N, C-alpha and C positions, 0 to 999 in steps of 0.2 A: 623335305629339306634338300632333295636332290635336284639336279638340273631338269629342265622341262623335257628335253629330248629323251633322257633316261626314264623319266616317269611315263612318258607316252609309250616308249618301248615296253615298259613293264605292263602297262594296260593291255597292249596288243598281245603280249605273250600269255598273260593269264586269261585273256578274253577268248583264247582258242578252245577253252574247255567250258562246259556248261557250268561247272562249279565256280569258275572264275567269273563268268558272266553274271551269275547270281550275286557274287560279292560286289561287282561293279554296280549292279542294279541296286543293291542295298545302300551303297553310298549315295546314289541318285535319290532314292526314296527318303533317306535321312537328311538330305540336303548337305551332305558332307563332301560331295565331289567338287574339287577345285575348278573354278571357272575355266582355267586354261586347258583343262582336259576334256571339256565338253564335246568338242568336235570329234576327238578320237573315240571317246566312249560311246557317243551317239552312233557312230559308224559300226562299232562292234555290236551293240545291243539291238539296233534296228535291222541288222542283217543276221540276227541269231536264227538258228534252225528251230528254236523253241518259240512257238507262237505266243505263249503266255509272257515270255520275256519281251518279245517285240511289242506286244500290246501294252504292257505295263510301262516300258521305257517310252513308248510313243506318247504317253500322257504327260511326260515331263521333259523330253528331249526333242529338239528340232534340228534338222539338217539345214544348211544354208539355202536361201531362196534366190531365184534368178529375178530378172527385172519384171517378169510377168507374175511374180509372187507365187511361183510354183516351187515347192521344196524339191531339192535334188534327191535322187535315190542314194542309198549307201554306196561307198566306193567300190565294193565288190561288184555291184551292178553297173555302176557308171563306167568302169574300165572296159566292160564288154561292148559298149556302144561305139560304133565307128562314125567318124566325122569326115568332113571334106577339107583336106589340107590346104587346098588353094583358097577356099573361103576363109580358113583359119589364119592364113598369112595376112589377109586383108583386115581381119579382126585384130590381129596383133598390132598392126600399124595404126588402126583407127579407134574403133569403139572400145576395144579392150585396154587401150592406153599403155600397153606393155612397152612400146618403143620409147616412151617418155623416160624410162629408167634402165632399159636393157637393150643391148646391141645384138643384132644378128648380121654378121658381115659388116657392111658399112651403114646399115640402117639402125637408127636409134641412138640412145645416149648411154654412156657407161657409168651409171650411178650404181646399179645393182650388178649381179654376176653376169658375165658374158654368156650368151645362150646359143652361140653358133653351133655347138656340139652337144647341146643338152640332151638330145635323144640317145646319145651314147653313154651318158652319165646317170640318167634317172629313168626309172620305169614309168609307164604311163600313170600308174597309181601315185607314184612319188611326185609327178608333175602336178596332178590334181591337188595333192596335199599342199604343195608349195604355193598354189594359188588360193585355195580355200582356207588354209590355216598357215599363213606365212611365218608365224613366229614359232612353228613346230620345230624347225631346225635352221638356225641362222648360220650361213656359211662363214667360215673363218675369214676375218678381214672386212666383213660387212656388218659388224656389230653397230648398233645404234646408240649414239651418245647424246646427252643433253648437257649443255654448258650454260650456267647462269652467271651473269656478270654482276659486279658490285653495283652497277647503276640500274639493275633490275631487268636488263635485256636478257632474253633467253634464245639460244640457238640449239638446233638439234640436227644431227646428220652423222655421216660416216667420218671417222677420224682418219684422214688421209696422210697427215704428217704431224709429228711432234718434235719440236726443237727445244733448246734450252729456255728460250724466252717466249715461245708462242706455240699454239696448236692451230691446225687447219682442219676445218670440217667441210665436208661436201654435203649440201642439202639435197632433199628429194628433187629439187628443181635443177640439179647439177651445177649449182653455184657454190664456189669455194669461198669460205669465210675464214679469214685469218684473225685469230684472237690473241692479243698479248696476255701472257700468264699473269702479269701484275694486275690485270683488270678482272680476273676470274674469281668468283666467289666459290663455285663448286663445279665439279665434273662428275657425271654419273653415267655408267653404262646401263642402258635400259634392257629389260628382258623381252621387249617386243621388237619386231622387225621394223625397219624404215619403210618397207613395203606395206601399204595400208591393207587392212582386212576389209572384206566386203566388195571386192572388185566384181565378184559374180553378180552383184545386184544391178550392174549396168548392162549385163548380157542376158540373152535368152539362153535356155538350156542348150539349144542347137549351136549357138555361137561359142559357148564354153567348150562343148565337145569338139567343135571344129578347131579352135585354137590349140587345144591339147593335142589333137591329131597332127596339126602342123608342127608343133614343137617336138613331137615324137619322131618326125622325119628329119630333124636337124642333127645329123649324125656325123661322126668323123669320117673324112674322105681320104 
């Protein structure tokens, strides 16, 4: 019943001990593990020092796959790999579609958080998590809302303004939609990020590593 970030942190904490890993594995085997914890727990169990835990978990859990259908290694291994920041900058602007929602300097759109200094704010592991599991920790002010109108239309996006008579949403396409409150049937904050999951499926493993390398270089000057 707790928030997703808190539950993920709890998994990471108990997953540092073999006994905790066995507990998490029991949830997996009993099919009691909530779906939204799958990425976190897979990274814990598939990187375990206990081969029997890795083997058993590997029969039930999978890490994200890239465009060539190759499963990524656990985060502990992924962060040790070095990429090419120059190539990563190109991936950010093109194949990775990052610039459609994020800004670095004057490049991109400001739908999601500004990334010009992201390398000073997040570790490389945290950057990987933000890409591979975007709903793990949604930044304050970037919560995703769905608004249903009385005529059946539905909009979702970031709530950028709320006045007495209307609310304004910004969609994933950076379009602002103003909705009169008298036309609204319901407003709901969603537990998932506006950033879509599965972006890694349009990239090769090398492209993913390169774009994270690039983002790690974006530091405060």
